[in-house]
mmCIF file of the N, C-alpha and C atoms, coordinates in Angstrom:
data_MODEL
# 
_entry.id   MODEL 
# 
loop_
_atom_site.group_PDB 
_atom_site.id 
_atom_site.type_symbol 
_atom_site.label_atom_id 
_atom_site.label_alt_id 
_atom_site.label_comp_id 
_atom_site.label_asym_id 
_atom_site.label_entity_id 
_atom_site.label_seq_id 
_atom_site.pdbx_PDB_ins_code 
_atom_site.Cartn_x 
_atom_site.Cartn_y 
_atom_site.Cartn_z 
_atom_site.occupancy 
_atom_site.B_iso_or_equiv 
_atom_site.pdbx_formal_charge 
_atom_site.auth_seq_id 
_atom_site.auth_comp_id 
_atom_site.auth_asym_id 
_atom_site.auth_atom_id 
_atom_site.pdbx_PDB_model_num 
ATOM 1   N N  . MET A 1 1  ? 0.829   -1.201 0.000   1.00 0.00 ? 1  MET A N  1 
ATOM 2   C CA . MET A 1 1  ? 0.000   0.000  0.000   1.00 0.00 ? 1  MET A CA 1 
ATOM 3   C C  . MET A 1 1  ? 0.868   1.257  0.000   1.00 0.00 ? 1  MET A C  1 
ATOM 4   N N  . PHE A 1 2  ? 1.960   1.264  0.732   1.00 0.00 ? 2  PHE A N  1 
ATOM 5   C CA . PHE A 1 2  ? 2.821   2.440  0.831   1.00 0.00 ? 2  PHE A CA 1 
ATOM 6   C C  . PHE A 1 2  ? 3.314   2.876  -0.543  1.00 0.00 ? 2  PHE A C  1 
ATOM 7   N N  . GLU A 1 3  ? 3.706   1.932  -1.375  1.00 0.00 ? 3  GLU A N  1 
ATOM 8   C CA . GLU A 1 3  ? 4.218   2.258  -2.710  1.00 0.00 ? 3  GLU A CA 1 
ATOM 9   C C  . GLU A 1 3  ? 3.131   2.904  -3.569  1.00 0.00 ? 3  GLU A C  1 
ATOM 10  N N  . GLN A 1 4  ? 1.902   2.398  -3.477  1.00 0.00 ? 4  GLN A N  1 
ATOM 11  C CA . GLN A 1 4  ? 0.788   2.983  -4.228  1.00 0.00 ? 4  GLN A CA 1 
ATOM 12  C C  . GLN A 1 4  ? 0.524   4.415  -3.771  1.00 0.00 ? 4  GLN A C  1 
ATOM 13  N N  . GLU A 1 5  ? 0.597   4.642  -2.470  1.00 0.00 ? 5  GLU A N  1 
ATOM 14  C CA . GLU A 1 5  ? 0.390   5.990  -1.936  1.00 0.00 ? 5  GLU A CA 1 
ATOM 15  C C  . GLU A 1 5  ? 1.449   6.944  -2.475  1.00 0.00 ? 5  GLU A C  1 
ATOM 16  N N  . GLN A 1 6  ? 2.680   6.491  -2.539  1.00 0.00 ? 6  GLN A N  1 
ATOM 17  C CA . GLN A 1 6  ? 3.772   7.317  -3.059  1.00 0.00 ? 6  GLN A CA 1 
ATOM 18  C C  . GLN A 1 6  ? 3.507   7.721  -4.511  1.00 0.00 ? 6  GLN A C  1 
ATOM 19  N N  . VAL A 1 7  ? 3.013   6.782  -5.307  1.00 0.00 ? 7  VAL A N  1 
ATOM 20  C CA . VAL A 1 7  ? 2.714   7.060  -6.714  1.00 0.00 ? 7  VAL A CA 1 
ATOM 21  C C  . VAL A 1 7  ? 1.595   8.087  -6.821  1.00 0.00 ? 7  VAL A C  1 
ATOM 22  N N  . ILE A 1 8  ? 0.544   7.930  -6.030  1.00 0.00 ? 8  ILE A N  1 
ATOM 23  C CA . ILE A 1 8  ? -0.584  8.868  -6.059  1.00 0.00 ? 8  ILE A CA 1 
ATOM 24  C C  . ILE A 1 8  ? -0.125  10.259 -5.658  1.00 0.00 ? 8  ILE A C  1 
ATOM 25  N N  . ILE A 1 9  ? 0.664   10.352 -4.609  1.00 0.00 ? 9  ILE A N  1 
ATOM 26  C CA . ILE A 1 9  ? 1.169   11.655 -4.156  1.00 0.00 ? 9  ILE A CA 1 
ATOM 27  C C  . ILE A 1 9  ? 2.012   12.307 -5.250  1.00 0.00 ? 9  ILE A C  1 
ATOM 28  N N  . LYS A 1 10 ? 2.886   11.535 -5.869  1.00 0.00 ? 10 LYS A N  1 
ATOM 29  C CA . LYS A 1 10 ? 3.741   12.078 -6.934  1.00 0.00 ? 10 LYS A CA 1 
ATOM 30  C C  . LYS A 1 10 ? 2.901   12.580 -8.109  1.00 0.00 ? 10 LYS A C  1 
ATOM 31  N N  . LEU A 1 11 ? 1.876   11.824 -8.488  1.00 0.00 ? 11 LEU A N  1 
ATOM 32  C CA . LEU A 1 11 ? 1.005   12.245 -9.589  1.00 0.00 ? 11 LEU A CA 1 
ATOM 33  C C  . LEU A 1 11 ? 0.266   13.534 -9.253  1.00 0.00 ? 11 LEU A C  1 
ATOM 34  N N  . CYS A 1 12 ? -0.215  13.651 -8.026  1.00 0.00 ? 12 CYS A N  1 
ATOM 35  C CA . CYS A 1 12 ? -0.914  14.872 -7.605  1.00 0.00 ? 12 CYS A CA 1 
ATOM 36  C C  . CYS A 1 12 ? 0.023   16.075 -7.639  1.00 0.00 ? 12 CYS A C  1 
ATOM 37  N N  . MET A 1 13 ? 1.237   15.886 -7.184  1.00 0.00 ? 13 MET A N  1 
ATOM 38  C CA . MET A 1 13 ? 2.208   16.978 -7.194  1.00 0.00 ? 13 MET A CA 1 
ATOM 39  C C  . MET A 1 13 ? 2.535   17.398 -8.627  1.00 0.00 ? 13 MET A C  1 
ATOM 40  N N  . GLN A 1 14 ? 2.725   16.426 -9.507  1.00 0.00 ? 14 GLN A N  1 
ATOM 41  C CA . GLN A 1 14 ? 3.038   16.741 -10.898 1.00 0.00 ? 14 GLN A CA 1 
ATOM 42  C C  . GLN A 1 14 ? 1.863   17.433 -11.575 1.00 0.00 ? 14 GLN A C  1 
ATOM 43  N N  . ARG A 1 15 ? 0.667   17.033 -11.212 1.00 0.00 ? 15 ARG A N  1 
ATOM 44  C CA . ARG A 1 15 ? -0.528  17.656 -11.791 1.00 0.00 ? 15 ARG A CA 1 
ATOM 45  C C  . ARG A 1 15 ? -0.593  19.130 -11.409 1.00 0.00 ? 15 ARG A C  1 
ATOM 46  N N  . GLY A 1 16 ? -0.332  19.435 -10.161 1.00 0.00 ? 16 GLY A N  1 
ATOM 47  C CA . GLY A 1 16 ? -0.378  20.825 -9.707  1.00 0.00 ? 16 GLY A CA 1 
ATOM 48  C C  . GLY A 1 16 ? 0.668   21.686 -10.370 1.00 0.00 ? 16 GLY A C  1 
ATOM 49  N N  . LEU A 1 17 ? 1.894   21.230 -10.385 1.00 0.00 ? 17 LEU A N  1 
ATOM 50  C CA . LEU A 1 17 ? 2.976   22.008 -10.987 1.00 0.00 ? 17 LEU A CA 1 
ATOM 51  C C  . LEU A 1 17 ? 2.820   22.081 -12.500 1.00 0.00 ? 17 LEU A C  1 
ATOM 52  N N  . GLY A 1 18 ? 2.418   20.974 -13.116 1.00 0.00 ? 18 GLY A N  1 
ATOM 53  C CA . GLY A 1 18 ? 2.229   20.966 -14.565 1.00 0.00 ? 18 GLY A CA 1 
ATOM 54  C C  . GLY A 1 18 ? 1.158   21.944 -15.007 1.00 0.00 ? 18 GLY A C  1 
ATOM 55  N N  . SER A 1 19 ? 0.053   21.998 -14.272 1.00 0.00 ? 19 SER A N  1 
ATOM 56  C CA . SER A 1 19 ? -1.022  22.942 -14.597 1.00 0.00 ? 19 SER A CA 1 
ATOM 57  C C  . SER A 1 19 ? -0.534  24.375 -14.460 1.00 0.00 ? 19 SER A C  1 
ATOM 58  N N  . ALA A 1 20 ? 0.186   24.649 -13.390 1.00 0.00 ? 20 ALA A N  1 
ATOM 59  C CA . ALA A 1 20 ? 0.706   26.002 -13.169 1.00 0.00 ? 20 ALA A CA 1 
ATOM 60  C C  . ALA A 1 20 ? 1.690   26.396 -14.271 1.00 0.00 ? 20 ALA A C  1 
ATOM 61  N N  . GLU A 1 21 ? 2.502   25.448 -14.708 1.00 0.00 ? 21 GLU A N  1 
ATOM 62  C CA . GLU A 1 21 ? 3.454   25.734 -15.788 1.00 0.00 ? 21 GLU A CA 1 
ATOM 63  C C  . GLU A 1 21 ? 2.722   26.031 -17.096 1.00 0.00 ? 21 GLU A C  1 
ATOM 64  N N  . LEU A 1 22 ? 1.679   25.242 -17.401 1.00 0.00 ? 22 LEU A N  1 
ATOM 65  C CA . LEU A 1 22 ? 0.910   25.480 -18.624 1.00 0.00 ? 22 LEU A CA 1 
ATOM 66  C C  . LEU A 1 22 ? 0.260   26.857 -18.613 1.00 0.00 ? 22 LEU A C  1 
ATOM 67  N N  . LEU A 1 23 ? -0.199  27.287 -17.449 1.00 0.00 ? 23 LEU A N  1 
ATOM 68  C CA . LEU A 1 23 ? -0.839  28.596 -17.316 1.00 0.00 ? 23 LEU A CA 1 
ATOM 69  C C  . LEU A 1 23 ? 0.177   29.721 -17.119 1.00 0.00 ? 23 LEU A C  1 
ATOM 70  N N  . GLN A 1 24 ? 1.438   29.354 -17.053 1.00 0.00 ? 24 GLN A N  1 
ATOM 71  C CA . GLN A 1 24 ? 2.546   30.300 -16.843 1.00 0.00 ? 24 GLN A CA 1 
ATOM 72  C C  . GLN A 1 24 ? 2.385   31.097 -15.549 1.00 0.00 ? 24 GLN A C  1 
ATOM 73  N N  . ILE A 1 25 ? 1.942   30.393 -14.504 1.00 0.00 ? 25 ILE A N  1 
ATOM 74  C CA . ILE A 1 25 ? 1.822   31.015 -13.181 1.00 0.00 ? 25 ILE A CA 1 
ATOM 75  C C  . ILE A 1 25 ? 2.617   30.225 -12.144 1.00 0.00 ? 25 ILE A C  1 
ATOM 76  N N  . ASP A 1 26 ? 3.553   29.391 -12.615 1.00 0.00 ? 26 ASP A N  1 
ATOM 77  C CA . ASP A 1 26 ? 4.308   28.537 -11.715 1.00 0.00 ? 26 ASP A CA 1 
ATOM 78  C C  . ASP A 1 26 ? 5.270   29.313 -10.823 1.00 0.00 ? 26 ASP A C  1 
ATOM 79  N N  . ASP A 1 27 ? 5.432   30.618 -11.067 1.00 0.00 ? 27 ASP A N  1 
ATOM 80  C CA . ASP A 1 27 ? 6.249   31.418 -10.159 1.00 0.00 ? 27 ASP A CA 1 
ATOM 81  C C  . ASP A 1 27 ? 5.488   31.731 -8.869  1.00 0.00 ? 27 ASP A C  1 
ATOM 82  N N  . GLU A 1 28 ? 4.143   31.582 -8.878  1.00 0.00 ? 28 GLU A N  1 
ATOM 83  C CA . GLU A 1 28 ? 3.332   31.860 -7.689  1.00 0.00 ? 28 GLU A CA 1 
ATOM 84  C C  . GLU A 1 28 ? 2.518   30.661 -7.221  1.00 0.00 ? 28 GLU A C  1 
ATOM 85  N N  . TYR A 1 29 ? 2.271   29.671 -8.098  1.00 0.00 ? 29 TYR A N  1 
ATOM 86  C CA . TYR A 1 29 ? 1.410   28.531 -7.778  1.00 0.00 ? 29 TYR A CA 1 
ATOM 87  C C  . TYR A 1 29 ? 2.043   27.227 -8.239  1.00 0.00 ? 29 TYR A C  1 
ATOM 88  N N  . GLY A 1 30 ? 1.458   26.106 -7.815  1.00 0.00 ? 30 GLY A N  1 
ATOM 89  C CA . GLY A 1 30 ? 1.834   24.809 -8.357  1.00 0.00 ? 30 GLY A CA 1 
ATOM 90  C C  . GLY A 1 30 ? 2.634   23.910 -7.444  1.00 0.00 ? 30 GLY A C  1 
ATOM 91  N N  . SER A 1 31 ? 3.250   24.476 -6.415  1.00 0.00 ? 31 SER A N  1 
ATOM 92  C CA . SER A 1 31 ? 4.015   23.659 -5.469  1.00 0.00 ? 31 SER A CA 1 
ATOM 93  C C  . SER A 1 31 ? 4.059   24.372 -4.123  1.00 0.00 ? 31 SER A C  1 
ATOM 94  N N  . LEU A 1 32 ? 4.323   23.609 -3.086  1.00 0.00 ? 32 LEU A N  1 
ATOM 95  C CA . LEU A 1 32 ? 4.427   24.192 -1.747  1.00 0.00 ? 32 LEU A CA 1 
ATOM 96  C C  . LEU A 1 32 ? 5.847   24.689 -1.533  1.00 0.00 ? 32 LEU A C  1 
ATOM 97  N N  . GLU A 1 33 ? 6.036   25.972 -1.749  1.00 0.00 ? 33 GLU A N  1 
ATOM 98  C CA . GLU A 1 33 ? 7.337   26.602 -1.573  1.00 0.00 ? 33 GLU A CA 1 
ATOM 99  C C  . GLU A 1 33 ? 7.148   27.971 -0.943  1.00 0.00 ? 33 GLU A C  1 
ATOM 100 N N  . GLU A 1 34 ? 8.153   28.418 -0.230  1.00 0.00 ? 34 GLU A N  1 
ATOM 101 C CA . GLU A 1 34 ? 8.105   29.742 0.374   1.00 0.00 ? 34 GLU A CA 1 
ATOM 102 C C  . GLU A 1 34 ? 7.880   30.797 -0.706  1.00 0.00 ? 34 GLU A C  1 
ATOM 103 N N  . GLY A 1 35 ? 6.936   31.700 -0.441  1.00 0.00 ? 35 GLY A N  1 
ATOM 104 C CA . GLY A 1 35 ? 6.643   32.781 -1.371  1.00 0.00 ? 35 GLY A CA 1 
ATOM 105 C C  . GLY A 1 35 ? 5.553   32.480 -2.385  1.00 0.00 ? 35 GLY A C  1 
ATOM 106 N N  . LYS A 1 36 ? 5.060   31.232 -2.413  1.00 0.00 ? 36 LYS A N  1 
ATOM 107 C CA . LYS A 1 36 ? 3.991   30.869 -3.342  1.00 0.00 ? 36 LYS A CA 1 
ATOM 108 C C  . LYS A 1 36 ? 2.655   30.782 -2.606  1.00 0.00 ? 36 LYS A C  1 
ATOM 109 N N  . TYR A 1 37 ? 1.559   30.984 -3.347  1.00 0.00 ? 37 TYR A N  1 
ATOM 110 C CA . TYR A 1 37 ? 0.220   30.832 -2.791  1.00 0.00 ? 37 TYR A CA 1 
ATOM 111 C C  . TYR A 1 37 ? -0.105  29.349 -2.697  1.00 0.00 ? 37 TYR A C  1 
ATOM 112 N N  . ALA A 1 38 ? -0.910  28.983 -1.696  1.00 0.00 ? 38 ALA A N  1 
ATOM 113 C CA . ALA A 1 38 ? -1.246  27.573 -1.539  1.00 0.00 ? 38 ALA A CA 1 
ATOM 114 C C  . ALA A 1 38 ? -2.643  27.410 -0.961  1.00 0.00 ? 38 ALA A C  1 
ATOM 115 N N  . ASP A 1 39 ? -3.404  26.488 -1.535  1.00 0.00 ? 39 ASP A N  1 
ATOM 116 C CA . ASP A 1 39 ? -4.675  26.045 -0.984  1.00 0.00 ? 39 ASP A CA 1 
ATOM 117 C C  . ASP A 1 39 ? -4.467  24.579 -0.617  1.00 0.00 ? 39 ASP A C  1 
ATOM 118 N N  . PHE A 1 40 ? -4.722  24.228 0.649   1.00 0.00 ? 40 PHE A N  1 
ATOM 119 C CA . PHE A 1 40 ? -4.495  22.851 1.064   1.00 0.00 ? 40 PHE A CA 1 
ATOM 120 C C  . PHE A 1 40 ? -5.282  22.528 2.324   1.00 0.00 ? 40 PHE A C  1 
ATOM 121 N N  . LEU A 1 41 ? -5.388  21.242 2.627   1.00 0.00 ? 41 LEU A N  1 
ATOM 122 C CA . LEU A 1 41 ? -6.049  20.741 3.832   1.00 0.00 ? 41 LEU A CA 1 
ATOM 123 C C  . LEU A 1 41 ? -5.016  20.119 4.748   1.00 0.00 ? 41 LEU A C  1 
ATOM 124 N N  . VAL A 1 42 ? -5.243  20.236 6.051   1.00 0.00 ? 42 VAL A N  1 
ATOM 125 C CA . VAL A 1 42 ? -4.442  19.519 7.038   1.00 0.00 ? 42 VAL A CA 1 
ATOM 126 C C  . VAL A 1 42 ? -5.385  18.510 7.676   1.00 0.00 ? 42 VAL A C  1 
ATOM 127 N N  . LEU A 1 43 ? -5.097  17.231 7.483   1.00 0.00 ? 43 LEU A N  1 
ATOM 128 C CA . LEU A 1 43 ? -5.963  16.159 7.958   1.00 0.00 ? 43 LEU A CA 1 
ATOM 129 C C  . LEU A 1 43 ? -5.240  15.297 8.975   1.00 0.00 ? 43 LEU A C  1 
ATOM 130 N N  . LYS A 1 44 ? -6.014  14.751 9.906   1.00 0.00 ? 44 LYS A N  1 
ATOM 131 C CA . LYS A 1 44 ? -5.449  13.858 10.911  1.00 0.00 ? 44 LYS A CA 1 
ATOM 132 C C  . LYS A 1 44 ? -5.181  12.475 10.314  1.00 0.00 ? 44 LYS A C  1 
ATOM 133 N N  . ASP A 1 45 ? -6.106  11.991 9.489   1.00 0.00 ? 45 ASP A N  1 
ATOM 134 C CA . ASP A 1 45 ? -5.991  10.656 8.911   1.00 0.00 ? 45 ASP A CA 1 
ATOM 135 C C  . ASP A 1 45 ? -5.588  10.735 7.441   1.00 0.00 ? 45 ASP A C  1 
ATOM 136 N N  . ASN A 1 46 ? -5.117  9.629  6.915   1.00 0.00 ? 46 ASN A N  1 
ATOM 137 C CA . ASN A 1 46 ? -4.633  9.543  5.543   1.00 0.00 ? 46 ASN A CA 1 
ATOM 138 C C  . ASN A 1 46 ? -5.799  9.310  4.577   1.00 0.00 ? 46 ASN A C  1 
ATOM 139 N N  . PRO A 1 47 ? -6.130  10.278 3.716   1.00 0.00 ? 47 PRO A N  1 
ATOM 140 C CA . PRO A 1 47 ? -7.248  10.091 2.789   1.00 0.00 ? 47 PRO A CA 1 
ATOM 141 C C  . PRO A 1 47 ? -6.967  9.055  1.697   1.00 0.00 ? 47 PRO A C  1 
ATOM 142 N N  . LEU A 1 48 ? -5.718  8.661  1.525   1.00 0.00 ? 48 LEU A N  1 
ATOM 143 C CA . LEU A 1 48 ? -5.402  7.609  0.563   1.00 0.00 ? 48 LEU A CA 1 
ATOM 144 C C  . LEU A 1 48 ? -5.785  6.239  1.106   1.00 0.00 ? 48 LEU A C  1 
ATOM 145 N N  . ARG A 1 49 ? -5.897  6.135  2.405   1.00 0.00 ? 49 ARG A N  1 
ATOM 146 C CA . ARG A 1 49 ? -6.319  4.874  3.033   1.00 0.00 ? 49 ARG A CA 1 
ATOM 147 C C  . ARG A 1 49 ? -7.798  4.880  3.366   1.00 0.00 ? 49 ARG A C  1 
ATOM 148 N N  . ASP A 1 50 ? -8.346  6.069  3.654   1.00 0.00 ? 50 ASP A N  1 
ATOM 149 C CA . ASP A 1 50 ? -9.765  6.194  3.995   1.00 0.00 ? 50 ASP A CA 1 
ATOM 150 C C  . ASP A 1 50 ? -10.256 7.542  3.490   1.00 0.00 ? 50 ASP A C  1 
ATOM 151 N N  . VAL A 1 51 ? -11.000 7.526  2.386   1.00 0.00 ? 51 VAL A N  1 
ATOM 152 C CA . VAL A 1 51 ? -11.445 8.768  1.755   1.00 0.00 ? 51 VAL A CA 1 
ATOM 153 C C  . VAL A 1 51 ? -12.316 9.610  2.686   1.00 0.00 ? 51 VAL A C  1 
ATOM 154 N N  . ALA A 1 52 ? -12.935 9.007  3.681   1.00 0.00 ? 52 ALA A N  1 
ATOM 155 C CA . ALA A 1 52 ? -13.761 9.749  4.637   1.00 0.00 ? 52 ALA A CA 1 
ATOM 156 C C  . ALA A 1 52 ? -12.932 10.718 5.474   1.00 0.00 ? 52 ALA A C  1 
ATOM 157 N N  . ALA A 1 53 ? -11.622 10.585 5.453   1.00 0.00 ? 53 ALA A N  1 
ATOM 158 C CA . ALA A 1 53 ? -10.747 11.476 6.227   1.00 0.00 ? 53 ALA A CA 1 
ATOM 159 C C  . ALA A 1 53 ? -10.921 12.930 5.810   1.00 0.00 ? 53 ALA A C  1 
ATOM 160 N N  . VAL A 1 54 ? -11.284 13.187 4.561   1.00 0.00 ? 54 VAL A N  1 
ATOM 161 C CA . VAL A 1 54 ? -11.453 14.576 4.114   1.00 0.00 ? 54 VAL A CA 1 
ATOM 162 C C  . VAL A 1 54 ? -12.701 15.219 4.698   1.00 0.00 ? 54 VAL A C  1 
ATOM 163 N N  . GLU A 1 55 ? -13.560 14.415 5.308   1.00 0.00 ? 55 GLU A N  1 
ATOM 164 C CA . GLU A 1 55 ? -14.777 14.941 5.915   1.00 0.00 ? 55 GLU A CA 1 
ATOM 165 C C  . GLU A 1 55 ? -14.653 15.091 7.427   1.00 0.00 ? 55 GLU A C  1 
ATOM 166 N N  . GLN A 1 56 ? -13.475 14.897 7.985   1.00 0.00 ? 56 GLN A N  1 
ATOM 167 C CA . GLN A 1 56 ? -13.311 14.995 9.434   1.00 0.00 ? 56 GLN A CA 1 
ATOM 168 C C  . GLN A 1 56 ? -13.671 16.391 9.913   1.00 0.00 ? 56 GLN A C  1 
ATOM 169 N N  . ALA A 1 57 ? -14.258 16.467 11.088  1.00 0.00 ? 57 ALA A N  1 
ATOM 170 C CA . ALA A 1 57 ? -14.766 17.734 11.623  1.00 0.00 ? 57 ALA A CA 1 
ATOM 171 C C  . ALA A 1 57 ? -13.653 18.714 11.979  1.00 0.00 ? 57 ALA A C  1 
ATOM 172 N N  . ASP A 1 58 ? -12.500 18.216 12.399  1.00 0.00 ? 58 ASP A N  1 
ATOM 173 C CA . ASP A 1 58 ? -11.439 19.102 12.882  1.00 0.00 ? 58 ASP A CA 1 
ATOM 174 C C  . ASP A 1 58 ? -10.359 19.391 11.837  1.00 0.00 ? 58 ASP A C  1 
ATOM 175 N N  . LYS A 1 59 ? -10.688 19.240 10.552  1.00 0.00 ? 59 LYS A N  1 
ATOM 176 C CA . LYS A 1 59 ? -9.686  19.527 9.515   1.00 0.00 ? 59 LYS A CA 1 
ATOM 177 C C  . LYS A 1 59 ? -9.403  21.024 9.464   1.00 0.00 ? 59 LYS A C  1 
ATOM 178 N N  . GLN A 1 60 ? -8.256  21.360 8.956   1.00 0.00 ? 60 GLN A N  1 
ATOM 179 C CA . GLN A 1 60 ? -7.866  22.759 8.783   1.00 0.00 ? 60 GLN A CA 1 
ATOM 180 C C  . GLN A 1 60 ? -7.806  23.050 7.284   1.00 0.00 ? 60 GLN A C  1 
ATOM 181 N N  . VAL A 1 61 ? -8.476  24.105 6.872   1.00 0.00 ? 61 VAL A N  1 
ATOM 182 C CA . VAL A 1 61 ? -8.513  24.496 5.467   1.00 0.00 ? 61 VAL A CA 1 
ATOM 183 C C  . VAL A 1 61 ? -7.727  25.789 5.303   1.00 0.00 ? 61 VAL A C  1 
ATOM 184 N N  . TYR A 1 62 ? -6.802  25.794 4.356   1.00 0.00 ? 62 TYR A N  1 
ATOM 185 C CA . TYR A 1 62 ? -5.996  26.984 4.061   1.00 0.00 ? 62 TYR A CA 1 
ATOM 186 C C  . TYR A 1 62 ? -6.246  27.411 2.616   1.00 0.00 ? 62 TYR A C  1 
ATOM 187 N N  . GLN A 1 63 ? -6.463  28.708 2.421   1.00 0.00 ? 63 GLN A N  1 
ATOM 188 C CA . GLN A 1 63 ? -6.588  29.269 1.080   1.00 0.00 ? 63 GLN A CA 1 
ATOM 189 C C  . GLN A 1 63 ? -5.578  30.396 0.954   1.00 0.00 ? 63 GLN A C  1 
ATOM 190 N N  . HIS A 1 64 ? -4.778  30.344 -0.085  1.00 0.00 ? 64 HIS A N  1 
ATOM 191 C CA . HIS A 1 64 ? -3.683  31.306 -0.283  1.00 0.00 ? 64 HIS A CA 1 
ATOM 192 C C  . HIS A 1 64 ? -2.794  31.380 0.959   1.00 0.00 ? 64 HIS A C  1 
ATOM 193 N N  . GLY A 1 65 ? -2.624  30.222 1.616   1.00 0.00 ? 65 GLY A N  1 
ATOM 194 C CA . GLY A 1 65 ? -1.757  30.147 2.782   1.00 0.00 ? 65 GLY A CA 1 
ATOM 195 C C  . GLY A 1 65 ? -2.353  30.685 4.061   1.00 0.00 ? 65 GLY A C  1 
ATOM 196 N N  . VAL A 1 66 ? -3.632  31.090 4.035   1.00 0.00 ? 66 VAL A N  1 
ATOM 197 C CA . VAL A 1 66 ? -4.290  31.647 5.215   1.00 0.00 ? 66 VAL A CA 1 
ATOM 198 C C  . VAL A 1 66 ? -5.332  30.655 5.714   1.00 0.00 ? 66 VAL A C  1 
ATOM 199 N N  . ARG A 1 67 ? -5.284  30.345 7.001   1.00 0.00 ? 67 ARG A N  1 
ATOM 200 C CA . ARG A 1 67 ? -6.227  29.384 7.564   1.00 0.00 ? 67 ARG A CA 1 
ATOM 201 C C  . ARG A 1 67 ? -7.642  29.948 7.522   1.00 0.00 ? 67 ARG A C  1 
ATOM 202 N N  . LYS A 1 68 ? -8.575  29.152 6.961   1.00 0.00 ? 68 LYS A N  1 
ATOM 203 C CA . LYS A 1 68 ? -9.973  29.558 6.830   1.00 0.00 ? 68 LYS A CA 1 
ATOM 204 C C  . LYS A 1 68 ? -10.887 28.814 7.790   1.00 0.00 ? 68 LYS A C  1 
ATOM 205 N N  . SER A 1 69 ? -10.452 27.668 8.300   1.00 0.00 ? 69 SER A N  1 
ATOM 206 C CA . SER A 1 69 ? -11.262 26.925 9.277   1.00 0.00 ? 69 SER A CA 1 
ATOM 207 C C  . SER A 1 69 ? -10.379 26.053 10.139  1.00 0.00 ? 69 SER A C  1 
# 
């Protein structure tokens, strides 16, 4: 299972950066780096093992690097 998770994570990362490169906005978006904007979730459980993890009540939602919940 660990190897499959690694592949999924790598594909998601490539998708984000690839999209940003196509739109020519990769200087501000597409990867988690200092100085770039980011929308992401902080979850307690691994959604690759249990998709219900994205519905957890205590998740943290960040938009443009600012916590929204």
